[in-house]
Structure formats: structure tokens, C-alpha cells
N, C-alpha and C positions, 0 to 999 in steps of 0.2 A: 461548247467550252473552248476558250482560246488558251493555248499553252504558250507561255512566253519564256524563252530560254535566256536566263540572266548571264551576261558575259562578265560582269564585274561583281563587286561585293553587294551592291544594292542599286536600286533605281528610284528616283523620286516619283511620287504618286502621279503628279500631273504629266510627267514625261512618259510614264507607263501608259496612261490613258491615250496619249497622242500616238505613241509607238504601236499600240495595238489597234488604232483607228476606232476606238470606242468614242473618243472625242475628235471632232474634226479639226480643232485648233486648240492652242494653249488657253485662249480665253474661255472656250467652251469647257475645257477640263477644269479650270478654276471655278467656273460657275457651278458645275456639277458638285464639286467638293463643298463650296460655300453653301449650297442648298441642301446639303446632307443626303445627297443621292448616291454616295459611294460608300460601300461597306468594305471593311478589311477584317477578314476572319470572323465575319458575323456581326461586327459592331460598326456603327457609323464612324467614319474617319473625316475629321474636319481640317486636318493639317495637309495643305497642298504639297508641301515638300517632305512628307513622311517618307522615311527610307524603307522601301519594300524589299524584302529579302526572299531567298529561296524557301519554298514550302508554304508561302502565304496564298490566300485566296482573296481576290478582289472582285466585287460585283458592282456594276453600274449599267444603267439603261437596259436591263434585261440580259446583259452579257456577264459571263463568269470568266475570270482570268486566273489561271493557275501558274504560279511562278516556279520554274524548275531550273 
């Protein structure tokens, strides 16, 4: 599990995927979201710029990211 410490109010989903290196690039992050390969708190998330806040769990490519 990857723990990501949020420094601001929120982070956009594609930026989170890049920051945690789950996605190698912004293009890859967008593709993962478009293909329905990213879940947010157990449900598929299709919004690339979804505002992710503390307490949420993101899963993609077999990785789990906990936002703290």
C-alpha cells in the first residue's frame, strides 16, 4: 500500500497517479481513468480531474493508495 500525504485541500486524480508513480506519465494516467482501471473508494472513477481528499482509497494497476 502506498500512503500519500496530502499537503493541500485536495489533489486531482491524474496528478495523484503521477505523483505516486502508479502512472509513468500524465497520458498514461488519463488512459487508466478512461479505461475504467481506477477505483475510488471501491467504485470506478471516470473523472480525470476528480478531487481526491484525505481518507480516500484509490486503486490502480494492482496498487492501493491511501490518502492521509
